[in-house]
N, C-alpha and C positions, 0 to 999 in steps of 0.2 A: 570195607575198610577203603574205599575212595574215599568216607566221610574222616576219618583218621586223620589223616595229615591234614587239612583245611585245618580242623581242631586242635591239632597240637601246635601249627602256626599261630592262630588265635590266642593259645594260652601261653606260648612265648612273648608272643606280643605282650600280653598284658602282664607277666611278668617283666618284662623290660621295663614296661611304664612303671610297675610299684619301685622295682629297681632305680630308676632315675630319680620320683617322688624322694624316697631313703636319703636315696646318695646327699640331695639338695637337702633337705631340713638334716641329717647328720655331719655336715660339714659345716650347717649355723651350730648348732648346738656345740660340734667340737669346739666353734671358734669359745664359746661360753666357758667350755670346760678346763679348754686351755689355757686361757685367760685366769681362771681361777684359782687354779691348782696355783701354776707361779706366781699369782701373787698372794698364794696363803692361805687362801679361803677352805673349808672343808666343805667336798665335793661328796654329796650321798649317794646320789643318783642318777644316770645318765639313760633318759629313756628316749625311743624311734617309737612315736605313738601314745596316744592316752588308754587309760582305763584296764582293765587286767591283764596281766602279763604273760605273752604265746612262751615267752624264753626267756631267762633269766639268770645272773651269774655273778657273785660278789666276788671281787677282786681287789687288791689292797684300799681294802677299805669303800670301794666304792661297788654301788650295785648298780649292772649291766642289763640294761631287758627291750625285748621289743615287744609291743603290748599291741591290743586287737584295733584299736582306731585309726587309722592312719591318716589323718588331719593334723599332722604335729611334731611335735617331739618336745621335751624338757630336761633341761637342767636341774636336779635339786640342790641350791645352794641357801641354804636357810639366813645364812648371817645376810645375805644379800636381798631375797627374798620371800620371809617366813610365809606370811599369809598368802602370797599365790602359789607358796606350795602346797599349804594345807587345801588350798582349794580345788586344786588339781587333781591330787592324790589323796584326797579324804583325808580325816582326823585322826584315824585308827592306822591309816597306810602312811601318813604322814613321820617324817624321821622327827628325833627328838630338837626342843627348838636348842641355838646355843647357848654356852655355858653366858652367864650375865657377863660385863665387864665392857671396854670400851672400843666401839666399833673401829673398823678401819677405815682410812681415810675417803671422804668421796672420792676420790679422784679414780679408785681403785674400782668401785662400783661402776664408776661411768667407764675404763676401760675393759669392764667384762662385759658389759652392756653393746659398746662397738664392735667387741671382737668379733662377735655372731652373725651382724649383716656384713663386716670385712669379709670375713669367708666367704659369704656368697657371691661377692663381689669379686674375690678372687678365682673363684669354680666358674665365673661367668665372664673371666679374662680369659683363665686356662681355655676354656671350648671355642672361644672365638677367635684363640690362636691356631690350636685343631682345626679348626674350621680353614681360617687362613693360609693352614698351610697344605690342605687337601684340594688338588684338582678336581676331584669331580665333585664339591661343592657348590651350589650354583650362586649366584649373589649379582644381584640390583636390584631395577625399581621399572614403571612404565609411564611415562611421562602422565600426566591429567586431560590428556587430549583427547576427545572423543569422537568417535569412529562414526557410532550410529545411535542416536535416539527414537524410543516408541514417542513416534506422536500423540499416544492417550497415555501416557505414565507423566509422570510429575518434572519431568526432567522440559518433555515434549510442550507442558500445557504453560508450562515456565520462558519459553519459547527460546530454550536451548538448542542449536543443531547441528550438526555433524563436523567438524573441523576446528570446536570451539575448544579452545584449552583452560581449563579450570585455574587461575589464580588465586583466589581465596574463596572461605566460606565462611559464612557467619564472623566475618573480619581476621578470622584465622589463617593465613597465609601456606599454602600447599604447594607443595615441591613436587610430588609423584600422587599417582594415582591409590597408593595407601594412602599417602594422608588424606587425601580428599574421603575416599571411602570410610576414614576414620572419622571424618567431620563430619561426614553426613549420618554415621550411625548417632553424634551426638545430637546430631540434630530432628532425630525423627519426630512425626508429628506437629512441625512448631515452621511457620512460615519463616524461607532464610535467605541471606543474601549472597550468590556468588555470583565473583566479577568473572567474567569469563574474557580472554583475549580473542577477537575474532580479525584475525588480517592484523589491521594497525589499529584499530581501536579495541577500548575496554568495553566492555558493557555490562553491568549491573541487571540480574535477573533474581524475579524472588519466585522461589522452588519448596513446594512443602515438602519435605523425603515422607513417604508411604512405609512402613512396616509389614512386610511379607515373611512368616512364621519365626518371628522375632528377629528378623532382620531389615534396617532400614535401609530403601532403596532409591534411585530416581528415573531409573529403566532408560538409563546411558552405557552404554559397548565401551570400553577403552580400545586403542590401537593399540595393535599388536606388535613385538619386536621380539628380538632378543633373548628378552629377559621375563618374557610374558611368564616362562615355566618356576620363574622364582617366587619363592615363598613371601609375603607381604615383610617376615620379622628378618629379613638376610638382605637388605640392600647394600652393605659394604662388609669388603674383606678386611678392611684394613680392622683390629682390633679395637682400637683405641675409638675411631668415629661409630665401631657399631657399637661396642659397649654405651657409649654415651647416648647413641639414637635411642638404647632400650630406658634407659632411663629418663629422657625427655619423653618416650613414650606414655610411661608409667605418672610424671608428672603432667602429662596431658590432660590423662583420665582423671586423676585428683581435682586437678582446675575444675572438669565439668563435673564432679558429683558435690563441688560448694559453690559452682556459678549457678544462681537462681533458675535463670531459664532453661538450664541443661539438667538440670539436676533428672530429672523423668527418667528420660531419654538414657543417658547415663548408668543410670543404676540399673537399666533394664537390658542395657550394654553387656557389663562388668559378671564375668562368670562364675557360678561358681566352683567348690573342689572339683565336684563329678564331670563337670563341663571341662573343666582345665582337665582333668583326668582322659577324659573321652576324645579331646582335642590334642592331647600328648597321643593318645593311643593310633590318632587315625594318622597323626603326621609322621609317627615312628611305621607305621604300617606303607606308606606312599613311599616316603623317600628319608632312609637312615641320616643324612648328614641335617635335612631338614627339621628331622625331631631333635638334634643336638643343636641346633640353632631355638630349638624353642625350650628344648632347656634352659641353654643359657639366659635368654627373654626371661623364663619363671625366676631364675635366680639373681638377675638383677632386680624384678619386681619385687622377690622377700626382702630382699638389703634393704632398697627403699621405703616399701610400707611398714618394715619395723621400723624404723626413723622416725615415725610418726610420731610427734609427742604428746601419745594416749598412755596415760595409765593404763599397766598390765604388755603392753609392748616395749621394745628395749628402750626405745624413742620414750617412752615416760621415765624409766630408770635414767635413763641420761635428762633429761630436764629436771629431774628430783636433787642427782647429781651437782649438778652444773647452779641448784640455788642455794644448796648446800656450799659449793665450794664460793660462791658471791658475799653469800649472808654470814658465812664463818659459823651456822650452826644448820642442824639438820630438820628437816620438817619433820612434828609430833609423830610419831608411828600412828597415835589414836586419830591421825588425820590421814595420812596414806595409808592405812589399812581397811578402810571403809571405801576411799573411794578407788582403789585398786581392787577390791573386792566387787562392787557395782559395776564397774567396763571389765571385770573377768567375766561377769553374767551375761552383760549388754552382748561382749564377744561369742560369746556359745551359744548366746540368741538368733546373733546374727548369722553366724555357721550352721546351724543350723536351718534357720528361714531358707538360706541360699544351696541347702544339699536338696530340699523340696522342693524349692523351686526349677533345680536342675531338673529334677526325675519328673516334674511337670512337664518342663519345658519337651524333653525328650520325648515323653509318653506320648506326648501330642503330634509332635513331629514323626513319629513310627507309628500312630493312625493315620494320618494324613497320606502318609506313602503307604500305608496299609490298603487303604482304601484307594488313592489312585491304584495302585496295580489291578487289584480289583476290578473298576470300572476300565482297564485296560482291556481286561481277557474277557469280560463280557463283550465290550467291542467284536475285539477278534472273533468270539463266538457269533456273535450276529451276522460278520462280514464273511464268514468261513461261508464257502457254496455246501449246499446240502450233499451228501454223500450218495454215488451212483450204485446203482445194482451191478 
């Protein structure tokens, strides 16, 4: 009975995480869904998740379903993306192609594509407003000022001292400890220029962040203040500033992914679906309001990522629609279809890789923690006095 309550609590947190992800996916797909219906498109299916259905129901000509693979969702609109629908659902399960005839004007496709990310932004802003109106929600940042430096660590070897205030890392200005941690992560394993303010002087130091259990570190500790307990994604109580910060953080990660010298470290820093779910679970369990803030950040992330001009993402459809509007004719389907399918399979392969990597990282950390516990227990047994008579 003693273990039942913790088990039920864990199950409850997992359920909350699943519902949170489902909400983000559902609101995104609802944007596409409602825009398509209002513009006169035929909608065949609204699915949360991929693969075989756990539950489904047909209502007013649309099949609503919850599917087994909880890594996204989709709305089946054959007039907008027939090839994508076939790739997701399979040829046997896909609905019949729309009847021949003139296609809708491309501006309608554009509206349908934008509606999904727009709904994620709306949800992110609503969550930001809820947090702003919640006295218990904690906001703030810590200055990028150092209180302690391990002399044998990367920062100590590079000449950093207690009292230094970090001004920039790798040419990127930092205004908080969270900003500095982000830049350090993107600079892992690479000698990087740190500019620090020491008294009245600005000094330039060369420091190479080291990776420990997947996290880049310089072995320096920040000054503590009243904001020390704030999550790094909760810097602003103002909803506009907060959502803008969220978007800026996503753009910074994208910049790292396309910058040759930062590509490798940034790629390692980016978590896949399993790591995001694990982070959400840990955050909600630690603090409900921080968990809601993390969900807000995830929704902004979804909006920005889906707007990238890559076929199969919403941004790809936006790009094709804009080209059609400018050229006054659509790109031939014989070009769009294979390009879309190529990126569809590429995205699926990337998702599979990220899931496998996430499990590998989690397993590696668990094994290391288990070994640390075992060694600690052995040390305690060796140091314990022998039992007396």
